[in-house]
C-alpha positions in Angstrom: -28.8 -55.0 7.3 -25.3 -54.9 8.7 -23.1 -51.8 8.3 -20.1 -53.7 6.9 -22.3 -55.4 4.2 -24.7 -52.6 3.2 -25.3 -51.8 -0.5 -23.7 -48.3 -0.1 -20.4 -50.1 -0.7 -21.3 -50.1 -4.4 -20.8 -46.3 -4.4 -17.0 -46.7 -3.7 -16.4 -49.1 -6.6 -15.9 -46.3 -9.4 -13.6 -44.3 -7.0 -11.6 -47.5 -6.1 -11.1 -48.3 -9.7 -10.0 -44.9 -10.4 -7.6 -45.0 -7.6 -6.1 -48.3 -8.9 -5.8 -46.8 -12.4 -4.2 -43.5 -11.1 -1.6 -45.5 -8.9 -0.8 -47.7 -11.8 -0.5 -44.8 -14.2 1.9 -42.8 -12.0 4.1 -45.8 -11.2 4.2 -47.0 -14.9 4.9 -43.4 -16.2 7.5 -42.7 -13.7 9.4 -46.0 -14.4 9.2 -45.5 -18.2 10.7 -42.0 -18.1 13.2 -43.0 -15.3 15.0 -44.7 -18.2 15.0 -41.5 -20.4 18.0 -39.6 -19.4 18.1 -35.7 -19.6 20.7 -34.3 -21.8 21.8 -31.8 -19.2 23.4 -34.8 -17.2 22.5 -33.2 -13.9 20.9 -35.1 -11.0 17.6 -34.2 -9.4 19.4 -33.0 -6.3 21.6 -30.7 -8.4 18.7 -29.3 -10.3 16.6 -28.8 -7.1 19.5 -26.9 -5.5 20.1 -24.7 -8.6 16.3 -23.9 -8.8 16.1 -23.1 -5.1 19.2 -20.8 -5.3 17.9 -19.0 -8.5 14.7 -18.2 -6.5 16.6 -17.1 -3.5 15.8 -20.0 -1.3 19.3 -20.6 0.1 18.0 -21.6 3.3 16.1 -24.6 2.0 18.0 -27.8 2.4 18.0 -30.7 -0.2 18.2 -34.2 1.4 17.8 -37.7 0.4 15.0 -39.7 2.0 14.4 -43.5 1.7 11.7 -45.1 -0.2 10.0 -45.0 -3.6 8.2 -41.8 -4.8 8.6 -40.4 -1.2 9.5 -37.0 -2.5 8.1 -34.0 -0.5 8.8 -30.5 0.7 8.6 -30.0 4.4 7.6 -26.3 5.0 8.2 -26.5 8.8 11.8 -27.3 8.5 12.5 -26.0 5.1 13.8 -29.1 3.8 13.2 -30.7 0.3 13.5 -34.4 0.6 14.0 -36.5 -2.6 13.8 -40.4 -2.9 17.1 -42.1 -4.1 15.8 -42.5 -7.7 15.1 -38.7 -7.9 18.1 -37.4 -5.7 20.8 -39.2 -7.7 18.9 -39.8 -11.0 19.6 -37.9 -14.2 16.4 -38.9 -16.0 13.6 -36.6 -17.0 11.4 -38.2 -14.5 13.8 -37.4 -11.7 14.2 -33.8 -12.8 10.5 -33.4 -13.2 9.7 -34.6 -9.7 12.7 -32.5 -8.2 11.4 -29.3 -9.9 7.8 -30.1 -8.7 9.0 -30.3 -5.0 10.9 -27.2 -5.6 7.7 -25.6 -6.8 6.2 -26.3 -3.4 9.1 -24.6 -1.7 8.7 -21.5 -4.0 4.9 -21.5 -3.1 5.8 -21.5 0.6 8.3 -18.6 0.2 5.7 -16.6 -1.8 2.9 -17.3 0.6 0.8 -19.1 -2.0 -2.8 -18.8 -0.6 -3.9 -22.4 -1.3 -0.8 -23.8 0.3 -1.4 -21.8 3.4 -5.1 -23.0 3.5 -3.9 -26.5 3.2 -1.3 -26.3 5.9 -4.0 -24.7 8.2 -6.4 -27.5 7.5 -3.8 -30.3 8.0 -4.1 -30.7 11.8 -7.9 -30.9 11.6 -7.9 -33.1 8.5 -5.3 -35.4 10.1 -7.5 -36.0 13.2 -10.6 -36.1 11.0 -9.3 -38.9 8.7 -8.5 -41.0 11.8 -11.5 -40.3 13.9 -14.3 -39.9 11.3 -15.1 -43.5 10.8 -14.8 -44.7 14.4 -17.0 -41.8 15.6 -19.5 -42.5 12.9 -19.7 -46.3 13.5 -20.2 -45.8 17.2 -22.9 -43.2 16.5 -24.5 -45.8 14.1 -24.3 -48.6 16.5 -25.7 -46.8 19.5 -28.2 -44.8 17.4 -26.7 -41.6 18.5 -27.2 -39.0 15.8 -24.8 -36.4 17.3 -22.0 -38.7 17.2 -22.6 -39.7 13.6 -22.8 -36.0 12.7 -19.5 -35.2 14.3 -17.9 -38.1 12.5 -19.3 -36.6 9.3 -18.0 -33.1 10.0 -14.5 -34.6 10.6 -14.7 -36.4 7.2 -15.8 -33.2 5.6 -12.6 -31.5 6.9 -10.6 -34.4 5.5 -12.4 -33.9 2.1 -11.8 -30.1 2.2 -8.0 -30.8 2.7 -8.0 -33.2 -0.4 -9.8 -30.6 -2.4 -7.5 -27.7 -1.6 -4.6 -30.0 -2.4 -5.5 -30.0 -6.0 -4.6 -26.4 -6.9 -1.4 -26.7 -4.7 -0.2 -29.7 -6.7 -1.3 -28.5 -10.1 0.4 -25.1 -9.5 3.6 -26.8 -8.3 3.6 -28.8 -11.6 3.1 -25.8 -13.7 6.0 -24.1 -11.9 8.1 -27.1 -12.4 7.8 -27.1 -16.1 8.3 -23.3 -16.3 11.5 -23.6 -14.0 13.0 -26.5 -16.1 12.2 -24.9 -19.4 13.4 -21.3 -18.6 16.6 -22.6 -16.9 17.5 -24.8 -19.8 17.7 -27.9 -17.6 15.6 -30.0 -20.2 15.2 -29.5 -23.9 11.9 -28.9 -25.8 11.9 -32.6 -26.8 12.2 -33.7 -23.2 9.6 -31.3 -21.8 6.6 -33.5 -22.8 8.2 -36.5 -21.0 8.6 -34.5 -17.7 5.1 -33.2 -18.1 3.7 -36.7 -18.5 5.2 -37.8 -15.2 3.7 -34.8 -13.4 0.4 -35.3 -15.1 0.2 -38.8 -14.0 1.0 -37.9 -10.4 -1.8 -35.4 -10.5 -4.2 -38.2 -11.1 -3.5 -39.6 -7.7 -4.7 -36.4 -6.0 -7.8 -36.4 -8.2 -8.6 -40.0 -7.2 -8.1 -39.1 -3.6 -10.8 -36.5 -3.9 -13.1 -38.9 -5.6 -12.6 -41.5 -3.0 -13.2 -39.1 -0.1 -16.2 -37.7 -1.9 -17.8 -41.1 -2.4 -17.1 -42.1 1.2 -18.8 -38.9 2.5 -21.8 -39.6 0.2 -22.0 -43.1 1.6 -22.0 -41.9 5.3 -24.7 -39.3 4.5 -26.9 -42.0 3.0 -26.3 -44.4 6.0 -27.2 -41.6 8.5 -30.3 -40.7 6.7 -31.4 -44.2 6.3 -31.0 -44.9 10.0 -33.1 -41.8 10.9 -36.0 -42.8 8.7 
């Protein structure tokens, strides 16, 4: 039985289907509410700047970055980067995403524990995601159990990063809704729309955990089957 054609690939099908659904959901929801304009008339960049200032984060810059849904907060440089549709957009989707990324900046300033854990895991998880499979395949090919085990531990680190990302993202979304609502940037009727965008985005992180967990189970099964 060849590694690339073994039945354990079937374990990945549910996670793959979930990942496709999550990606379709976030893209469709974002595009839908990108056409629903917020009554405040403010852009995502303006809202982000005001929310940052209201939390005393005057040293955090707001910049535009190219691409689609490439919005993120860089804690090393203290820069909140927003995609063009969010940076210049006045939709409830743009405001929701801008507030979500602002939530990450607030987390960083307040030393939110899960965020600190995720940042500490990132270097190991980054290496692990790149090296786990090559090491495991080499160990499998040469029947070297130690090398397979190293690959598995690297993959566990990558999975741990995905798991700790969940509370970080969920918390940032809760902060975003609270900030937008308390600041009067969106109305009560617009609030569900912004929440729908953030909830859809959250599915992508859940699907990433499901995929990583399925991959780990598959590696463990393959290792055990080769040892028997």
